[in-house]
KOLRO-497770 format. One line per field, with one value per residue: residue number from 1; x, y, z of N, C-alpha, C in turn. Coordinates in nm, 3 decimals. Example, Ala and Ser with C-alpha at 12.3 -4.5 7.8 and 13.67 -1.06 7.14 Angstrom:
<kolses>
seq	(1/2)
n_east	(1.319/1.285)
n_north	(-0.569/-0.225)
n_up	(0.780/0.708)
ca_east	(1.230/1.367)
ca_north	(-0.450/-0.106)
ca_up	(0.780/0.714)
c_east	(1.320/1.290)
c_north	(-0.330/0.003)
c_up	(0.780/0.787)
</kolses>
This chain:
<kolses>
seq	(1/2/3/4/5/6/7/8/9/10/11/12/13/14/15/16/17/18/19/20/21/22/23/24/25/26/27/28/29/30/31/32/33/34/35/36/37/38/39/40/41/42/43/44/45/46/47/48/49/50/51/52/53/54/55/56/57/58/59/60/61/62/63/64/65/66/67/68/69/70/71/72/73/74/75/76/77/78/79/80/81/82/83/84/85/86/87/88/89/90/91/92/93/94/95/96/97/98/99/100/101/102/103/104/105/106/107/108/109/110/111/112/113/114/115/116/117/118/119/120/121/122/123/124/125/126/127/128/129/130/131/132/133/134/135/136/137/138/139/140/141/142/143/144/145/146/147/148/149/150/151/152/153/154/155/156/157/158/159/160/161/162/163/164/165/166/167/168/169/170/171/172/173/174/175/176/177/178/179/180/181/182/183/184/185/186/187/188/189/190/191/192/193/194/195/196/197/198/199/200/201/202/203/204/205/206/207/208/209/210/211/212/213/214/215/216/217/218/219/220/221/222/223/224/225/226/227/228/229/230/231/232/233/234/235/236/237/238/239/240/241/242/243/244/245/246/247/248/249/250/251/252/253/254/255/256/257/258/259/260/261/262/263/264/265/266/267/268/269/270/271/272/273/274/275/276/277/278/279/280/281/282/283/284/285/286/287)
n_east	(0.084/0.047/0.163/-0.021/-0.263/-0.285/-0.331/-0.585/-0.737/-1.014/-1.020/-1.037/-0.810/-0.561/-0.355/-0.015/0.238/0.566/0.849/1.158/1.483/1.733/2.027/2.249/2.502/2.805/2.802/2.589/2.409/2.363/2.433/2.689/2.818/2.813/2.669/2.750/2.865/2.735/2.664/2.650/2.454/2.228/2.199/2.140/1.899/1.733/1.740/1.605/1.352/1.294/1.272/1.039/0.983/0.770/0.815/1.107/1.327/1.535/1.818/2.047/2.164/2.258/2.038/2.079/2.109/2.299/2.414/2.594/2.498/2.457/2.580/2.360/2.437/2.619/2.452/2.268/2.440/2.490/2.238/2.091/2.215/2.164/1.886/1.830/1.955/1.797/1.556/1.633/1.682/1.432/1.267/0.971/0.885/0.779/0.979/1.127/1.238/1.440/1.464/1.519/1.555/1.471/1.602/1.723/1.505/1.373/1.559/1.562/1.299/1.294/1.469/1.324/1.200/0.897/0.791/0.812/0.991/0.999/1.171/1.146/0.894/0.827/0.928/1.196/1.236/0.989/0.891/0.886/0.637/0.489/0.622/0.564/0.287/0.257/0.375/0.217/0.278/0.325/0.376/0.554/0.514/0.699/0.741/0.984/1.195/1.367/1.675/1.870/2.136/2.105/1.882/1.860/1.928/1.838/1.544/1.210/0.862/0.523/0.312/0.397/0.259/0.027/0.150/0.296/0.087/-0.060/0.130/0.159/-0.100/-0.119/0.081/-0.017/-0.259/-0.147/0.003/-0.202/-0.337/-0.146/-0.175/-0.126/-0.261/-0.470/-0.507/-0.267/-0.088/0.110/0.178/0.427/0.532/0.795/0.977/1.246/1.349/1.441/1.345/1.316/1.379/1.151/0.966/0.952/0.841/0.596/0.476/0.449/0.281/0.046/-0.026/-0.259/-0.397/-0.285/-0.368/-0.623/-0.607/-0.659/-0.495/-0.259/-0.028/0.316/0.580/0.901/1.118/1.336/1.629/1.701/1.853/1.719/1.619/1.848/1.902/1.704/1.749/2.022/2.153/2.384/2.425/2.377/2.221/1.951/1.713/1.506/1.394/1.314/1.118/0.929/0.843/0.730/0.522/0.360/0.301/0.152/-0.075/-0.181/-0.258/-0.080/0.037/0.243/0.580/0.897/1.194/1.508/1.537/1.352/1.249/1.214/1.046/0.830/0.714/0.650/0.472/0.273/0.160/0.077/-0.105/-0.301/-0.397/-0.501/-0.692/-0.843/-0.849/-0.707/-0.491/-0.410/-0.074/0.164/0.401/0.755/1.032)
n_north	(-0.120/0.225/0.533/0.748/0.613/0.473/0.679/0.756/0.534/0.328/0.080/-0.177/-0.325/-0.201/-0.247/-0.322/-0.070/-0.026/0.134/0.210/0.214/0.451/0.533/0.796/0.829/0.827/0.696/0.526/0.281/0.049/0.037/0.147/0.353/0.258/0.356/0.617/0.754/0.923/0.785/0.514/0.532/0.615/0.395/0.201/0.302/0.267/-0.008/-0.068/0.019/-0.162/-0.389/-0.355/-0.121/0.141/0.388/0.579/0.648/0.898/0.977/1.200/1.225/1.044/0.877/0.699/0.559/0.770/0.913/1.183/1.522/1.662/1.926/2.147/2.222/2.020/1.800/1.863/1.853/1.585/1.460/1.591/1.555/1.281/1.259/1.412/1.244/1.013/1.115/1.184/0.930/0.835/0.726/0.573/0.562/0.727/0.989/1.042/1.271/1.235/1.413/1.666/1.928/2.246/2.378/2.168/2.010/2.191/2.215/1.949/1.909/2.087/1.952/1.733/1.560/1.450/1.416/1.437/1.313/1.340/1.289/1.426/1.520/1.779/1.937/2.016/2.208/2.411/2.553/2.377/2.265/2.465/2.467/2.209/2.233/2.446/2.339/2.124/1.854/1.512/1.385/1.244/1.208/1.150/0.983/1.061/1.030/1.288/1.340/1.190/1.166/1.141/0.985/0.718/0.709/0.583/0.563/0.638/0.582/0.656/0.501/0.349/0.322/0.477/0.724/0.769/0.769/0.995/1.194/1.175/1.235/1.501/1.622/1.572/1.721/1.975/2.010/2.010/2.242/2.421/2.423/2.193/1.941/1.699/1.460/1.415/1.326/1.093/0.870/0.775/0.553/0.544/0.321/0.205/0.457/0.613/0.415/0.117/-0.240/-0.365/-0.153/-0.123/-0.372/-0.360/-0.146/-0.258/-0.473/-0.346/-0.191/-0.141/0.042/0.284/0.311/0.405/0.675/0.743/0.784/0.666/0.427/0.416/0.185/0.119/-0.112/-0.230/-0.418/-0.331/-0.266/-0.377/-0.611/-0.764/-0.795/-0.967/-1.186/-1.221/-1.169/-1.015/-0.681/-0.710/-0.936/-0.965/-1.016/-1.207/-1.143/-0.883/-0.932/-1.075/-0.880/-0.688/-0.826/-0.883/-0.618/-0.536/-0.700/-0.582/-0.338/-0.154/0.016/0.111/0.032/0.065/-0.031/-0.206/-0.415/-0.468/-0.677/-0.948/-0.864/-0.760/-0.995/-1.138/-0.961/-0.945/-1.202/-1.205/-0.988/-1.082/-1.295/-1.173/-0.993/-1.148/-1.107/-1.140/-1.138/-1.341/-1.398/-1.427/-1.681/-1.623/-1.706)
n_up	(0.000/-0.077/0.076/0.058/0.015/0.256/0.442/0.381/0.406/0.502/0.597/0.842/0.903/0.752/0.458/0.526/0.543/0.444/0.570/0.464/0.604/0.561/0.643/0.642/0.771/0.970/1.209/1.260/1.446/1.318/1.031/1.036/0.886/0.626/0.409/0.368/0.153/-0.131/-0.387/-0.303/-0.109/-0.259/-0.428/-0.238/-0.140/-0.365/-0.375/-0.139/-0.214/-0.425/-0.274/-0.141/0.008/0.062/0.153/0.177/0.418/0.485/0.668/0.827/1.070/1.344/1.568/1.763/2.097/2.304/2.100/1.949/1.879/1.546/1.343/1.161/0.898/0.818/0.832/0.630/0.409/0.397/0.343/0.135/-0.132/-0.160/-0.158/-0.387/-0.571/-0.557/-0.654/-0.917/-1.010/-1.039/-0.839/-0.714/-0.462/-0.160/-0.042/0.260/0.508/0.780/1.046/1.299/1.257/1.131/0.915/0.779/0.707/0.537/0.323/0.239/0.151/-0.059/-0.223/-0.298/-0.118/0.045/0.290/0.644/0.908/1.235/1.518/1.751/1.765/1.679/1.882/1.917/1.716/1.688/1.468/1.264/1.234/1.103/0.857/0.757/0.743/0.558/0.326/0.282/0.331/0.446/0.784/1.065/1.408/1.691/2.008/2.245/2.517/2.658/2.491/2.222/2.326/2.602/2.658/2.746/3.009/3.289/3.237/3.336/3.404/3.501/3.400/3.119/2.874/2.907/2.954/2.715/2.532/2.616/2.564/2.280/2.202/2.289/2.129/1.874/1.881/1.916/1.680/1.490/1.566/1.488/1.220/1.068/0.872/1.012/0.881/0.761/0.945/1.120/1.396/1.635/1.880/1.965/2.014/2.201/2.240/2.499/2.671/2.867/2.829/2.932/2.913/2.632/2.556/2.686/2.554/2.298/2.358/2.440/2.225/2.088/2.241/2.176/1.919/1.941/1.920/1.666/1.444/1.195/1.320/1.363/1.378/1.499/1.537/1.434/1.438/1.693/2.018/2.235/2.141/2.122/2.391/2.457/2.291/2.255/2.021/1.784/1.629/1.342/1.323/1.394/1.277/1.302/1.551/1.492/1.294/1.448/1.638/1.468/1.338/1.560/1.627/1.404/1.431/1.653/1.559/1.436/1.141/0.983/0.921/1.019/0.890/0.838/0.664/0.418/0.242/0.368/0.575/0.434/0.329/0.565/0.690/0.497/0.505/0.773/0.773/0.594/0.741/0.973/0.868/0.697/0.430/0.111/-0.173/-0.442/-0.547/-0.810/-0.792/-0.760/-0.975)
ca_east	(0.000/0.118/0.137/-0.145/-0.375/-0.297/-0.386/-0.727/-0.801/-1.111/-1.017/-1.003/-0.670/-0.506/-0.233/0.101/0.329/0.704/0.939/1.295/1.579/1.852/2.111/2.365/2.580/2.919/2.791/2.467/2.435/2.341/2.512/2.827/2.874/2.819/2.606/2.784/2.890/2.608/2.625/2.614/2.326/2.122/2.181/2.071/1.761/1.661/1.725/1.497/1.227/1.270/1.238/0.905/0.966/0.689/0.875/1.251/1.350/1.676/1.860/2.187/2.209/2.222/1.956/2.105/2.138/2.431/2.466/2.623/2.427/2.529/2.543/2.265/2.504/2.672/2.338/2.218/2.537/2.478/2.110/2.037/2.256/2.100/1.747/1.834/1.989/1.679/1.461/1.684/1.671/1.292/1.200/0.827/0.860/0.781/1.107/1.109/1.357/1.441/1.538/1.449/1.599/1.395/1.684/1.745/1.377/1.348/1.646/1.520/1.175/1.333/1.539/1.230/1.130/0.757/0.749/0.904/0.989/1.063/1.172/1.116/0.753/0.827/0.966/1.327/1.214/0.845/0.855/0.873/0.494/0.449/0.677/0.484/0.155/0.266/0.410/0.114/0.340/0.296/0.476/0.543/0.550/0.743/0.771/1.121/1.225/1.495/1.739/1.949/2.255/2.074/1.749/1.860/1.976/1.737/1.409/1.103/0.728/0.418/0.261/0.461/0.161/-0.056/0.232/0.325/-0.039/-0.090/0.225/0.126/-0.226/-0.090/0.156/-0.112/-0.347/-0.067/0.036/-0.325/-0.360/-0.046/-0.213/-0.099/-0.381/-0.466/-0.499/-0.129/-0.004/0.122/0.231/0.524/0.557/0.937/1.038/1.390/1.388/1.412/1.265/1.381/1.322/1.014/0.883/0.930/0.750/0.464/0.420/0.407/0.168/-0.075/-0.023/-0.397/-0.442/-0.238/-0.446/-0.746/-0.585/-0.720/-0.398/-0.173/0.081/0.444/0.660/1.039/1.192/1.435/1.766/1.730/1.931/1.637/1.609/1.969/1.890/1.612/1.796/2.167/2.206/2.453/2.355/2.335/2.158/1.831/1.601/1.395/1.330/1.248/0.996/0.833/0.784/0.647/0.399/0.278/0.254/0.046/-0.194/-0.237/-0.311/0.017/0.020/0.368/0.685/1.026/1.283/1.630/1.531/1.213/1.201/1.154/0.935/0.715/0.649/0.594/0.356/0.167/0.093/0.009/-0.220/-0.404/-0.453/-0.578/-0.804/-0.921/-0.850/-0.579/-0.490/-0.304/0.036/0.236/0.532/0.875/1.111)
ca_north	(0.000/0.352/0.619/0.825/0.522/0.444/0.792/0.772/0.403/0.305/-0.061/-0.205/-0.364/-0.158/-0.315/-0.261/0.015/-0.042/0.248/0.160/0.300/0.486/0.616/0.855/0.873/0.739/0.637/0.449/0.159/-0.069/0.034/0.186/0.436/0.185/0.432/0.758/0.810/0.941/0.678/0.394/0.559/0.614/0.256/0.128/0.348/0.201/-0.148/-0.071/0.029/-0.290/-0.490/-0.333/0.000/0.247/0.511/0.571/0.746/0.939/1.048/1.239/1.238/0.924/0.895/0.587/0.603/0.826/0.980/1.325/1.601/1.698/2.060/2.146/2.228/1.888/1.711/1.894/1.805/1.439/1.406/1.652/1.486/1.150/1.281/1.451/1.126/0.926/1.179/1.167/0.789/0.808/0.645/0.590/0.563/0.854/1.017/1.103/1.325/1.205/1.524/1.755/2.065/2.315/2.407/2.042/1.973/2.282/2.176/1.817/1.924/2.150/1.852/1.635/1.485/1.491/1.364/1.475/1.222/1.418/1.210/1.513/1.561/1.925/2.009/2.078/2.327/2.420/2.607/2.265/2.245/2.560/2.422/2.094/2.283/2.527/2.255/2.022/1.722/1.427/1.387/1.149/1.264/1.037/1.004/1.035/1.088/1.359/1.346/1.068/1.161/1.113/0.925/0.587/0.720/0.551/0.609/0.595/0.628/0.607/0.392/0.390/0.333/0.595/0.844/0.788/0.805/1.135/1.277/1.175/1.308/1.644/1.669/1.569/1.837/2.097/2.021/2.049/2.385/2.497/2.422/2.067/1.860/1.576/1.347/1.398/1.298/0.960/0.875/0.670/0.548/0.558/0.203/0.219/0.597/0.646/0.307/-0.008/-0.356/-0.383/-0.048/-0.155/-0.485/-0.315/-0.067/-0.350/-0.554/-0.264/-0.095/-0.109/0.160/0.402/0.319/0.479/0.815/0.763/0.808/0.549/0.410/0.372/0.108/0.102/-0.201/-0.301/-0.438/-0.250/-0.335/-0.455/-0.745/-0.835/-0.831/-1.081/-1.300/-1.231/-1.154/-0.888/-0.582/-0.753/-1.068/-0.950/-1.016/-1.285/-1.061/-0.772/-0.983/-1.109/-0.759/-0.620/-0.903/-0.855/-0.480/-0.532/-0.762/-0.489/-0.218/-0.070/0.008/0.150/-0.046/0.123/-0.146/-0.209/-0.531/-0.471/-0.796/-1.048/-0.803/-0.753/-1.126/-1.171/-0.875/-0.982/-1.321/-1.165/-0.903/-1.167/-1.375/-1.087/-0.930/-1.243/-1.061/-1.160/-1.145/-1.434/-1.344/-1.529/-1.712/-1.585/-1.824)
ca_up	(0.000/-0.079/0.191/0.037/0.034/0.398/0.516/0.349/0.413/0.608/0.631/0.983/0.901/0.623/0.416/0.591/0.468/0.491/0.562/0.461/0.673/0.483/0.729/0.575/0.887/0.998/1.342/1.279/1.522/1.234/0.907/1.066/0.780/0.499/0.302/0.385/0.021/-0.200/-0.480/-0.229/-0.042/-0.360/-0.470/-0.132/-0.138/-0.473/-0.335/-0.041/-0.290/-0.495/-0.174/-0.086/0.088/0.002/0.203/0.202/0.525/0.474/0.788/0.829/1.209/1.419/1.689/1.853/2.233/2.326/1.981/1.958/1.777/1.424/1.295/1.051/0.767/0.787/0.808/0.495/0.310/0.387/0.295/0.014/-0.255/-0.168/-0.199/-0.528/-0.649/-0.563/-0.745/-1.054/-1.046/-1.067/-0.738/-0.697/-0.318/-0.090/0.022/0.391/0.572/0.923/1.106/1.393/1.228/1.028/0.797/0.707/0.646/0.423/0.213/0.192/0.075/-0.186/-0.303/-0.349/-0.014/0.062/0.420/0.751/1.022/1.341/1.641/1.865/1.754/1.660/2.005/1.899/1.634/1.670/1.338/1.171/1.209/1.000/0.730/0.713/0.706/0.436/0.211/0.264/0.327/0.560/0.890/1.175/1.537/1.773/2.149/2.290/2.647/2.653/2.360/2.204/2.409/2.742/2.673/2.810/3.146/3.389/3.199/3.425/3.371/3.589/3.316/2.993/2.765/2.933/2.938/2.572/2.466/2.649/2.491/2.138/2.186/2.303/2.013/1.762/1.894/1.895/1.538/1.419/1.595/1.413/1.080/1.000/0.854/1.091/0.789/0.715/1.061/1.177/1.531/1.663/2.025/1.994/2.074/2.219/2.263/2.638/2.727/2.901/2.759/2.982/2.854/2.491/2.546/2.729/2.444/2.193/2.407/2.452/2.115/2.047/2.316/2.102/1.796/1.967/1.886/1.535/1.339/1.171/1.416/1.307/1.474/1.456/1.627/1.352/1.483/1.812/2.120/2.328/2.083/2.162/2.532/2.464/2.212/2.256/1.885/1.755/1.546/1.209/1.327/1.477/1.185/1.356/1.654/1.423/1.232/1.553/1.695/1.369/1.321/1.678/1.618/1.304/1.490/1.751/1.495/1.367/0.996/0.916/0.984/0.981/0.897/0.756/0.574/0.371/0.172/0.456/0.649/0.342/0.323/0.696/0.715/0.403/0.559/0.896/0.740/0.536/0.848/1.063/0.799/0.619/0.291/0.047/-0.319/-0.485/-0.624/-0.886/-0.732/-0.837/-1.012)
c_east	(0.087/0.078/0.005/-0.267/-0.396/-0.369/-0.534/-0.804/-0.902/-1.117/-0.976/-0.857/-0.613/-0.383/-0.113/0.185/0.469/0.782/1.081/1.392/1.701/1.934/2.235/2.453/2.697/2.902/2.658/2.498/2.428/2.431/2.657/2.892/2.879/2.766/2.633/2.809/2.759/2.573/2.581/2.478/2.210/2.094/2.106/1.925/1.677/1.642/1.614/1.361/1.195/1.224/1.107/0.883/0.886/0.739/1.024/1.286/1.499/1.714/2.009/2.241/2.165/2.139/1.971/2.131/2.282/2.489/2.486/2.545/2.518/2.487/2.451/2.330/2.556/2.559/2.279/2.311/2.529/2.351/2.064/2.084/2.191/1.956/1.741/1.866/1.872/1.574/1.506/1.669/1.526/1.222/1.051/0.791/0.854/0.917/1.080/1.242/1.343/1.528/1.452/1.475/1.521/1.477/1.709/1.617/1.346/1.431/1.604/1.393/1.202/1.398/1.446/1.163/0.987/0.702/0.856/0.884/1.069/1.055/1.143/0.971/0.739/0.863/1.101/1.314/1.066/0.802/0.844/0.726/0.445/0.499/0.595/0.346/0.159/0.292/0.305/0.170/0.299/0.407/0.449/0.593/0.580/0.763/0.917/1.139/1.363/1.546/1.828/2.069/2.225/1.952/1.748/1.915/1.858/1.597/1.301/0.971/0.633/0.352/0.305/0.359/0.073/0.024/0.261/0.199/-0.075/0.001/0.186/-0.005/-0.203/-0.018/0.069/-0.202/-0.270/-0.037/-0.087/-0.356/-0.263/-0.070/-0.185/-0.229/-0.369/-0.451/-0.358/-0.034/-0.008/0.195/0.319/0.553/0.704/0.997/1.189/1.439/1.349/1.322/1.354/1.322/1.176/0.920/0.851/0.829/0.608/0.397/0.372/0.283/0.038/-0.083/-0.163/-0.449/-0.396/-0.319/-0.577/-0.730/-0.633/-0.626/-0.315/-0.056/0.202/0.521/0.800/1.117/1.315/1.576/1.800/1.786/1.845/1.614/1.731/1.962/1.796/1.669/1.946/2.231/2.277/2.373/2.296/2.259/2.034/1.705/1.482/1.320/1.255/1.116/0.890/0.764/0.694/0.517/0.306/0.219/0.141/-0.084/-0.261/-0.271/-0.212/0.001/0.144/0.484/0.820/1.134/1.405/1.622/1.390/1.165/1.142/1.038/0.811/0.641/0.581/0.468/0.241/0.088/0.015/-0.116/-0.334/-0.474/-0.545/-0.704/-0.896/-0.930/-0.711/-0.597/-0.379/-0.198/0.106/0.371/0.646/0.953/1.252)
c_north	(0.125/0.436/0.693/0.737/0.490/0.556/0.812/0.641/0.396/0.157/-0.080/-0.245/-0.325/-0.239/-0.245/-0.180/0.000/0.086/0.193/0.260/0.323/0.586/0.664/0.916/0.778/0.659/0.568/0.320/0.036/-0.074/0.076/0.261/0.372/0.267/0.582/0.826/0.812/0.828/0.550/0.412/0.554/0.471/0.176/0.172/0.281/0.052/-0.164/-0.066/-0.104/-0.399/-0.464/-0.209/0.104/0.384/0.485/0.685/0.778/1.022/1.077/1.262/1.115/0.961/0.774/0.640/0.651/0.903/1.130/1.401/1.640/1.839/2.051/2.146/2.092/1.790/1.735/1.838/1.654/1.397/1.463/1.584/1.349/1.163/1.322/1.332/1.030/0.983/1.160/1.023/0.746/0.720/0.677/0.594/0.707/0.871/1.096/1.158/1.304/1.311/1.597/1.901/2.125/2.334/2.282/1.999/2.060/2.240/2.042/1.826/1.992/2.049/1.743/1.546/1.537/1.444/1.401/1.381/1.288/1.342/1.294/1.560/1.713/2.002/2.078/2.209/2.340/2.476/2.497/2.243/2.338/2.520/2.307/2.140/2.359/2.442/2.146/1.882/1.642/1.434/1.276/1.217/1.149/1.077/0.971/1.102/1.154/1.369/1.223/1.055/1.110/1.023/0.791/0.590/0.705/0.604/0.551/0.657/0.582/0.485/0.426/0.407/0.456/0.723/0.872/0.829/0.951/1.230/1.287/1.251/1.459/1.698/1.669/1.692/1.966/2.116/2.064/2.196/2.474/2.491/2.295/1.988/1.730/1.454/1.322/1.357/1.149/0.971/0.753/0.668/0.553/0.440/0.224/0.360/0.637/0.543/0.188/-0.121/-0.375/-0.278/-0.080/-0.268/-0.445/-0.231/-0.156/-0.429/-0.475/-0.158/-0.054/0.013/0.289/0.419/0.394/0.629/0.846/0.794/0.683/0.546/0.350/0.297/0.089/0.019/-0.260/-0.298/-0.372/-0.335/-0.415/-0.596/-0.828/-0.878/-0.949/-1.205/-1.323/-1.211/-1.019/-0.802/-0.640/-0.883/-1.065/-0.954/-1.092/-1.207/-0.944/-0.817/-1.012/-0.984/-0.688/-0.695/-0.881/-0.714/-0.468/-0.589/-0.668/-0.353/-0.127/-0.088/0.050/0.090/0.001/0.017/-0.128/-0.314/-0.547/-0.605/-0.901/-0.992/-0.792/-0.885/-1.161/-1.089/-0.906/-1.102/-1.285/-1.083/-0.985/-1.250/-1.292/-1.034/-1.030/-1.206/-1.082/-1.171/-1.239/-1.361/-1.458/-1.555/-1.669/-1.711/-1.809)
c_up	(0.000/0.042/0.177/0.062/0.181/0.471/0.491/0.361/0.527/0.646/0.775/0.996/0.766/0.587/0.479/0.494/0.529/0.466/0.571/0.520/0.584/0.564/0.654/0.684/0.908/1.126/1.367/1.353/1.434/1.111/0.926/0.949/0.643/0.383/0.313/0.251/-0.060/-0.298/-0.410/-0.161/-0.141/-0.405/-0.364/-0.122/-0.245/-0.443/-0.231/-0.112/-0.360/-0.397/-0.102/-0.004/0.011/0.045/0.223/0.298/0.532/0.597/0.787/0.967/1.285/1.541/1.781/1.994/2.248/2.209/2.006/1.850/1.661/1.381/1.173/0.914/0.726/0.757/0.669/0.388/0.293/0.314/0.161/-0.114/-0.271/-0.214/-0.346/-0.617/-0.663/-0.658/-0.890/-1.101/-1.069/-0.964/-0.729/-0.549/-0.268/-0.025/0.150/0.440/0.723/0.991/1.208/1.361/1.111/0.901/0.714/0.638/0.525/0.302/0.154/0.108/-0.059/-0.279/-0.356/-0.245/0.001/0.196/0.522/0.870/1.134/1.473/1.764/1.866/1.752/1.788/1.991/1.822/1.604/1.534/1.231/1.137/1.099/0.863/0.674/0.667/0.574/0.313/0.185/0.256/0.450/0.663/0.991/1.302/1.632/1.918/2.176/2.424/2.640/2.511/2.345/2.297/2.550/2.763/2.746/2.953/3.244/3.352/3.291/3.381/3.481/3.525/3.175/2.881/2.784/2.909/2.791/2.499/2.492/2.573/2.344/2.112/2.194/2.180/1.887/1.766/1.866/1.747/1.457/1.443/1.518/1.262/1.003/0.990/0.933/1.001/0.736/0.827/1.097/1.311/1.559/1.813/2.062/2.069/2.082/2.245/2.405/2.702/2.764/2.817/2.802/2.924/2.708/2.475/2.586/2.620/2.331/2.236/2.407/2.341/2.071/2.122/2.248/1.974/1.816/1.941/1.744/1.421/1.316/1.269/1.345/1.416/1.417/1.557/1.561/1.411/1.616/1.926/2.216/2.273/2.120/2.307/2.552/2.398/2.218/2.121/1.867/1.658/1.419/1.206/1.417/1.392/1.242/1.463/1.594/1.362/1.338/1.607/1.596/1.341/1.439/1.672/1.516/1.361/1.589/1.692/1.427/1.216/0.918/0.994/0.931/1.000/0.808/0.647/0.519/0.316/0.266/0.539/0.563/0.340/0.455/0.723/0.621/0.455/0.685/0.867/0.680/0.642/0.936/0.995/0.729/0.474/0.232/-0.102/-0.362/-0.566/-0.696/-0.822/-0.821/-0.868/-0.961)
</kolses>
């Protein structure tokens, strides 16, 4: 399913949308700078599309726990050539810019992005809401406790699901008051962003409570460290855990899945969605 179709769908269980992760950073916890050079990043973005990503999420600043902030100029220099390259290559996927900075989002939208993924939910730069509203683009608002540098320092909640739900509801209402169309907003509980393993599991278990906010829910568990704490697997070997958490999230109402490995997730989610909804379309087997 395309992003536009998801935002207007009235199906109880919409077809899952895959958001492919394209980190253009030297310090990503997963790629470790593998796609820092523009040609490699563009090629990987196109590979994500071929593997089923309807959204390509381009980020020039790591948000892993403990990550140091990146100056806006450097972040722009990393992401803009990649976005321009994807546009020139004729990608049909929605290009998303993963940033909290207004100047980076502006440059990315000028380069051809049509979606803003802000892990701060417009708190770092409140003028981001005006930009999204003026350009008429989609956006994702995510819950994060503190900032990447400090977010994993003894995170505590009264009730993590209630607290995250209240936060997302407040940010959704604020963005709408600032002129962003509610139909263009998706919400992300921020798995791994200022949460313990227990917090992450509780959010996944009770994800249906966040779906009552009435907006598509984005889930990003791909390769995250809490999976390693459960399975003992290293960074590049957490696919099984990623698939399990995303299938569970879909069953509980999530509709957008931010992942590093679209192809296996596409298949797993297709089977899960057909099972949950009772609706499926036969496809011709590949040779």
